[in-house]
N, CA, C and O atoms as CSV, one atom per row, in Angstrom:
chain,resi,resn,atom,element,x,y,z
A,1,MET,N,N,16.753,5.180,-14.682
A,1,MET,CA,C,16.668,6.411,-13.763
A,1,MET,C,C,16.549,7.390,-14.475
A,1,MET,O,O,16.643,7.333,-15.701
A,2,ARG,N,N,16.311,8.503,-13.784
A,2,ARG,CA,C,15.909,9.935,-14.691
A,2,ARG,C,C,15.547,11.014,-12.798
A,2,ARG,O,O,14.798,10.693,-11.875
A,3,TYR,N,N,16.367,12.115,-12.927
A,3,TYR,CA,C,16.484,12.929,-11.684
A,3,TYR,C,C,15.699,14.202,-12.115
A,3,TYR,O,O,16.260,14.815,-13.023
A,4,LEU,N,N,14.736,14.646,-11.751
A,4,LEU,CA,C,14.253,15.720,-12.169
A,4,LEU,C,C,14.365,16.754,-10.792
A,4,LEU,O,O,14.465,16.302,-9.651
A,5,HIS,N,N,14.332,18.146,-11.097
A,5,HIS,CA,C,14.450,19.348,-10.548
A,5,HIS,C,C,12.791,19.894,-10.274
A,5,HIS,O,O,12.243,20.660,-11.066
A,6,VAL,N,N,12.406,19.597,-9.569
A,6,VAL,CA,C,10.792,20.254,-9.240
A,6,VAL,C,C,10.710,21.611,-8.186
A,6,VAL,O,O,11.246,21.494,-7.084
A,7,LYS,N,N,10.053,22.852,-8.535
A,7,LYS,CA,C,10.084,24.260,-7.435
A,7,LYS,C,C,8.255,23.879,-7.749
A,7,LYS,O,O,7.730,23.861,-8.863
A,8,VAL,N,N,7.601,23.620,-6.490
A,8,VAL,CA,C,6.649,23.154,-5.831
A,8,VAL,C,C,6.031,24.176,-5.550
A,8,VAL,O,O,6.714,24.890,-4.816
A,9,SER,N,N,4.759,24.725,-5.854
A,9,SER,CA,C,4.033,25.872,-5.009
A,9,SER,C,C,2.750,25.004,-4.264
A,9,SER,O,O,1.900,24.364,-4.883
A,10,ALA,N,N,2.825,25.136,-2.937
A,10,ALA,CA,C,1.574,24.635,-2.634
A,10,ALA,C,C,0.729,25.449,-1.971
A,10,ALA,O,O,1.182,26.567,-1.725
A,11,GLY,N,N,-0.811,25.118,-1.464
A,11,GLY,CA,C,-1.740,25.802,-1.235
A,11,GLY,C,C,-2.041,26.817,-2.940
A,11,GLY,O,O,-2.075,28.047,-2.901
A,12,ALA,N,N,-2.154,26.344,-3.760
A,12,ALA,CA,C,-2.359,27.004,-5.235
A,12,ALA,C,C,-3.694,27.207,-5.223
A,12,ALA,O,O,-4.171,26.679,-4.219
A,13,ARG,N,N,-4.557,27.768,-5.930
A,13,ARG,CA,C,-5.812,27.768,-5.591
A,13,ARG,C,C,-6.127,26.955,-7.106
A,13,ARG,O,O,-7.276,26.546,-7.275
A,14,ARG,N,N,-5.061,26.721,-8.238
A,14,ARG,CA,C,-5.474,25.957,-9.447
A,14,ARG,C,C,-4.342,25.238,-9.807
A,14,ARG,O,O,-3.490,25.804,-10.492
A,15,GLU,N,N,-4.140,23.713,-9.349
A,15,GLU,CA,C,-3.099,23.048,-10.074
A,15,GLU,C,C,-2.614,23.365,-11.323
A,15,GLU,O,O,-3.295,23.818,-12.243
A,16,SER,N,N,-1.372,23.113,-11.353
A,16,SER,CA,C,-0.701,23.268,-12.702
A,16,SER,C,C,0.656,22.266,-12.839
A,16,SER,O,O,1.376,22.071,-11.860
A,17,PHE,N,N,0.868,21.787,-13.865
A,17,PHE,CA,C,2.321,20.691,-14.147
A,17,PHE,C,C,2.647,21.544,-15.492
A,17,PHE,O,O,1.817,21.675,-16.392
A,18,LYS,N,N,4.050,22.150,-15.529
A,18,LYS,CA,C,4.131,22.704,-16.331
A,18,LYS,C,C,6.054,22.423,-16.887
A,18,LYS,O,O,7.167,22.381,-16.362
A,19,GLN,N,N,5.801,22.372,-17.432
A,19,GLN,CA,C,7.444,21.374,-18.133
A,19,GLN,C,C,8.594,22.781,-19.045
A,19,GLN,O,O,8.400,23.350,-20.119
A,20,LYS,N,N,9.786,22.934,-17.999
A,20,LYS,CA,C,10.301,24.345,-18.024
A,20,LYS,C,C,11.494,23.884,-18.766
A,20,LYS,O,O,12.233,24.674,-19.352
A,21,SER,N,N,11.736,22.246,-18.734
A,21,SER,CA,C,12.780,21.936,-19.756
A,21,SER,C,C,12.878,20.666,-19.584
A,21,SER,O,O,12.202,20.254,-18.641
A,22,GLU,N,N,13.589,19.737,-20.261
A,22,GLU,CA,C,13.628,18.272,-19.967
A,22,GLU,C,C,13.662,17.885,-19.053
A,22,GLU,O,O,13.436,16.687,-19.226
A,23,ASP,N,N,13.857,18.124,-17.670
A,23,ASP,CA,C,14.392,17.801,-16.454
A,23,ASP,C,C,14.220,19.352,-15.187
A,23,ASP,O,O,14.660,19.504,-14.048
A,24,HIS,N,N,13.551,20.075,-15.908
A,24,HIS,CA,C,12.842,20.868,-14.660
A,24,HIS,C,C,11.372,21.272,-15.092
A,24,HIS,O,O,10.870,21.659,-16.147
A,25,PHE,N,N,10.849,20.985,-13.682
A,25,PHE,CA,C,9.422,21.398,-13.583
A,25,PHE,C,C,9.478,22.707,-12.664
A,25,PHE,O,O,10.461,23.160,-12.078
A,26,GLU,N,N,7.810,23.328,-12.698
A,26,GLU,CA,C,6.666,23.991,-12.147
A,26,GLU,C,C,5.895,23.336,-11.534
A,26,GLU,O,O,5.133,22.764,-12.313
A,27,ILE,N,N,5.649,23.069,-10.300
A,27,ILE,CA,C,4.253,22.225,-10.301
A,27,ILE,C,C,3.510,22.979,-9.159
A,27,ILE,O,O,4.176,23.302,-8.176
A,28,SER,N,N,1.731,23.391,-9.224
A,28,SER,CA,C,1.445,24.214,-8.117
A,28,SER,C,C,0.281,23.153,-7.796
A,28,SER,O,O,-0.436,22.649,-8.661
A,29,VAL,N,N,0.194,22.852,-6.203
A,29,VAL,CA,C,-0.724,21.612,-6.167
A,29,VAL,C,C,-1.916,22.738,-4.752
A,29,VAL,O,O,-1.667,23.695,-4.019
A,30,ARG,N,N,-2.913,22.057,-4.969
A,30,ARG,CA,C,-4.115,22.917,-3.956
A,30,ARG,C,C,-3.905,22.400,-2.429
A,30,ARG,O,O,-4.209,23.089,-1.454
A,31,GLU,N,N,-3.297,20.985,-2.343
A,31,GLU,CA,C,-2.861,20.840,-0.869
A,31,GLU,C,C,-2.153,21.680,0.015
A,31,GLU,O,O,-1.100,22.131,-0.434
A,32,LYS,N,N,-2.458,21.988,1.112
A,32,LYS,CA,C,-1.454,22.820,1.849
A,32,LYS,C,C,0.292,21.930,2.311
A,32,LYS,O,O,0.624,20.755,2.468
A,33,ALA,N,N,0.808,22.882,2.363
A,33,ALA,CA,C,2.427,22.054,3.156
A,33,ALA,C,C,2.050,22.124,4.296
A,33,ALA,O,O,2.112,23.168,4.945
A,34,GLU,N,N,1.337,20.419,4.992
A,34,GLU,CA,C,1.385,19.975,6.284
A,34,GLU,C,C,0.975,18.590,5.624
A,34,GLU,O,O,0.458,18.188,4.582
A,35,ARG,N,N,1.632,17.943,7.133
A,35,ARG,CA,C,1.733,16.525,6.757
A,35,ARG,C,C,2.260,16.057,5.536
A,35,ARG,O,O,1.334,15.643,4.838
A,36,ASN,N,N,2.913,15.992,5.206
A,36,ASN,CA,C,2.978,15.465,3.844
A,36,ASN,C,C,2.257,15.783,2.548
A,36,ASN,O,O,2.922,15.591,1.530
A,37,LEU,N,N,1.088,16.209,2.404
A,37,LEU,CA,C,0.054,16.049,1.514
A,37,LEU,C,C,0.261,16.691,0.428
A,37,LEU,O,O,-0.253,16.251,-0.601
A,38,ALA,N,N,1.134,17.996,0.380
A,38,ALA,CA,C,1.376,18.348,-1.013
A,38,ALA,C,C,2.531,17.962,-1.514
A,38,ALA,O,O,2.893,18.640,-2.475
A,39,ASN,N,N,3.412,16.894,-1.116
A,39,ASN,CA,C,4.243,16.111,-1.498
A,39,ASN,C,C,3.606,15.089,-1.952
A,39,ASN,O,O,3.709,14.708,-3.118
A,40,ALA,N,N,2.992,14.623,-1.213
A,40,ALA,CA,C,1.975,13.375,-2.007
A,40,ALA,C,C,1.051,13.738,-3.138
A,40,ALA,O,O,0.156,12.931,-3.389
A,41,ARG,N,N,1.112,14.493,-3.633
A,41,ARG,CA,C,-0.227,14.752,-4.444
A,41,ARG,C,C,1.612,15.774,-5.595
A,41,ARG,O,O,1.610,16.523,-6.572
A,42,VAL,N,N,2.119,15.528,-5.223
A,42,VAL,CA,C,3.271,16.117,-6.554
A,42,VAL,C,C,3.613,14.991,-6.848
A,42,VAL,O,O,3.759,14.892,-8.067
A,43,LEU,N,N,3.791,14.181,-6.368
A,43,LEU,CA,C,4.349,12.623,-6.396
A,43,LEU,C,C,3.418,12.006,-7.374
A,43,LEU,O,O,3.901,11.638,-8.445
A,44,GLU,N,N,1.756,11.790,-7.085
A,44,GLU,CA,C,0.897,11.787,-7.871
A,44,GLU,C,C,1.647,12.270,-9.205
A,44,GLU,O,O,2.249,11.576,-10.025
A,45,LEU,N,N,1.417,13.809,-9.186
A,45,LEU,CA,C,1.226,14.179,-10.554
A,45,LEU,C,C,2.451,13.870,-11.384
A,45,LEU,O,O,2.576,14.189,-12.566
A,46,VAL,N,N,3.228,13.305,-10.752
A,46,VAL,CA,C,5.163,13.433,-11.234
A,46,VAL,C,C,4.753,11.976,-11.990
A,46,VAL,O,O,5.182,11.675,-13.104
A,47,ALA,N,N,3.697,10.987,-11.058
A,47,ALA,CA,C,3.777,9.419,-11.327
A,47,ALA,C,C,2.989,9.705,-12.489
A,47,ALA,O,O,3.486,9.187,-13.489
A,48,SER,N,N,1.610,10.545,-12.782
A,48,SER,CA,C,1.004,10.483,-13.812
A,48,SER,C,C,1.784,10.731,-15.484
A,48,SER,O,O,1.875,10.097,-16.535
A,49,HIS,N,N,2.178,11.879,-15.003
A,49,HIS,CA,C,2.450,12.255,-16.258
A,49,HIS,C,C,3.890,11.638,-17.281
A,49,HIS,O,O,4.222,11.835,-18.450
A,50,PHE,N,N,4.451,10.856,-16.190
A,50,PHE,CA,C,5.493,9.789,-16.647
A,50,PHE,C,C,4.986,8.416,-17.063
A,50,PHE,O,O,5.570,7.646,-17.825
A,51,LYS,N,N,4.025,8.251,-16.566
A,51,LYS,CA,C,2.574,7.026,-16.865
A,51,LYS,C,C,3.528,5.868,-16.140
A,51,LYS,O,O,3.812,4.831,-16.740
A,52,VAL,N,N,4.087,6.205,-14.518
A,52,VAL,CA,C,4.455,5.077,-13.668
A,52,VAL,C,C,3.658,5.036,-12.515
A,52,VAL,O,O,2.787,5.900,-12.417
A,53,SER,N,N,3.837,3.825,-11.216
A,53,SER,CA,C,3.348,4.080,-10.817
A,53,SER,C,C,3.818,5.133,-9.424
A,53,SER,O,O,4.874,5.744,-9.582
A,54,VAL,N,N,3.100,5.338,-8.155
A,54,VAL,CA,C,3.723,6.606,-7.541
A,54,VAL,C,C,4.572,5.766,-6.691
A,54,VAL,O,O,5.320,6.608,-6.193
A,55,ASN,N,N,4.940,4.564,-6.189
A,55,ASN,CA,C,6.120,3.899,-5.620
A,55,ASN,C,C,7.444,3.703,-6.789
A,55,ASN,O,O,8.332,2.871,-6.602
A,56,LYS,N,N,7.397,4.713,-8.138
A,56,LYS,CA,C,8.210,4.489,-8.570
A,56,LYS,C,C,8.959,5.915,-8.844
A,56,LYS,O,O,9.859,6.066,-9.671
A,57,VAL,N,N,8.398,6.982,-7.959
A,57,VAL,CA,C,8.645,8.457,-7.849
A,57,VAL,C,C,9.033,8.500,-6.419
A,57,VAL,O,O,8.101,8.379,-5.624
A,58,ARG,N,N,10.186,8.643,-5.951
A,58,ARG,CA,C,11.120,9.597,-4.764
A,58,ARG,C,C,11.483,10.953,-4.672
A,58,ARG,O,O,12.083,11.587,-5.540
A,59,ILE,N,N,11.029,11.442,-3.401
A,59,ILE,CA,C,12.021,12.797,-3.257
A,59,ILE,C,C,13.304,12.205,-2.685
A,59,ILE,O,O,13.369,11.331,-1.821
A,60,VAL,N,N,14.451,12.899,-3.384
A,60,VAL,CA,C,15.665,12.553,-2.631
A,60,VAL,C,C,16.460,13.704,-2.114
A,60,VAL,O,O,17.499,13.613,-1.460
A,61,ASN,N,N,15.833,14.836,-2.493
A,61,ASN,CA,C,16.106,16.116,-1.740
A,61,ASN,C,C,15.121,17.139,-1.932
A,61,ASN,O,O,14.626,17.504,-2.998
A,62,GLY,N,N,14.860,17.624,-0.592
A,62,GLY,CA,C,13.981,18.871,-0.600
A,62,GLY,C,C,12.594,18.693,0.229
A,62,GLY,O,O,11.686,19.487,-0.015
A,63,HIS,N,N,12.448,17.912,0.977
A,63,HIS,CA,C,11.427,17.393,1.939
A,63,HIS,C,C,10.480,18.477,2.088
A,63,HIS,O,O,9.258,18.448,1.944
A,64,HIS,N,N,11.141,19.312,2.358
A,64,HIS,CA,C,10.756,20.433,3.422
A,64,HIS,C,C,10.933,21.641,2.673
A,64,HIS,O,O,10.587,22.613,3.345
A,65,HIS,N,N,11.429,22.000,1.295
A,65,HIS,CA,C,12.019,22.984,0.953
A,65,HIS,C,C,10.884,22.947,-0.531
A,65,HIS,O,O,10.069,22.047,-0.733
A,66,PRO,N,N,11.134,24.318,-1.553
A,66,PRO,CA,C,9.596,24.327,-2.472
A,66,PRO,C,C,10.457,23.576,-3.513
A,66,PRO,O,O,9.796,22.885,-4.288
A,67,SER,N,N,12.268,23.566,-3.750
A,67,SER,CA,C,12.871,23.849,-4.754
A,67,SER,C,C,13.592,22.198,-4.071
A,67,SER,O,O,14.490,21.990,-3.256
A,68,LYS,N,N,12.342,20.900,-5.177
A,68,LYS,CA,C,12.984,19.435,-4.913
A,68,LYS,C,C,13.870,18.532,-5.770
A,68,LYS,O,O,13.930,19.010,-6.903
A,69,LEU,N,N,14.688,17.238,-5.639
A,69,LEU,CA,C,15.002,17.090,-6.423
A,69,LEU,C,C,14.179,15.593,-5.900
A,69,LEU,O,O,14.060,15.119,-4.770
A,70,LEU,N,N,13.746,15.163,-7.078
A,70,LEU,CA,C,13.166,13.881,-7.718
A,70,LEU,C,C,13.281,12.709,-8.371
A,70,LEU,O,O,13.281,12.953,-9.578
A,71,VAL,N,N,13.410,11.203,-8.096
A,71,VAL,CA,C,14.132,10.556,-9.092
A,71,VAL,C,C,13.063,9.467,-9.572
A,71,VAL,O,O,12.402,8.715,-8.855
A,72,VAL,N,N,13.060,9.540,-10.546
A,72,VAL,CA,C,11.778,8.263,-11.389
A,72,VAL,C,C,12.334,7.354,-12.141
A,72,VAL,O,O,12.831,7.529,-13.253
A,73,GLU,N,N,12.226,5.993,-11.306
A,73,GLU,CA,C,12.654,4.064,-12.189
A,73,GLU,C,C,11.992,3.994,-12.913
A,73,GLU,O,O,10.782,4.221,-12.868
A,74,ASN,N,N,12.436,3.763,-13.505
A,74,ASN,CA,C,11.895,2.726,-15.021
A,74,ASN,C,C,11.003,1.668,-14.530
A,74,ASN,O,O,10.513,0.858,-15.317
């Protein structure tokens, strides 16, 4: 199990996925922060980065905030 600190920018013009350190990431997504669309896209990007399925990635803290704590299960 791996914990990640993620800073999310929703509604960006261009998607980006930057790793700042071993467990800190900055992610920009095109989706708006409405109806969980941005959170769902963040989970997809993190899952593809770690090559796991989307249901192995969960938001632990920060569902309604730009700074989030995610957990990736092996």
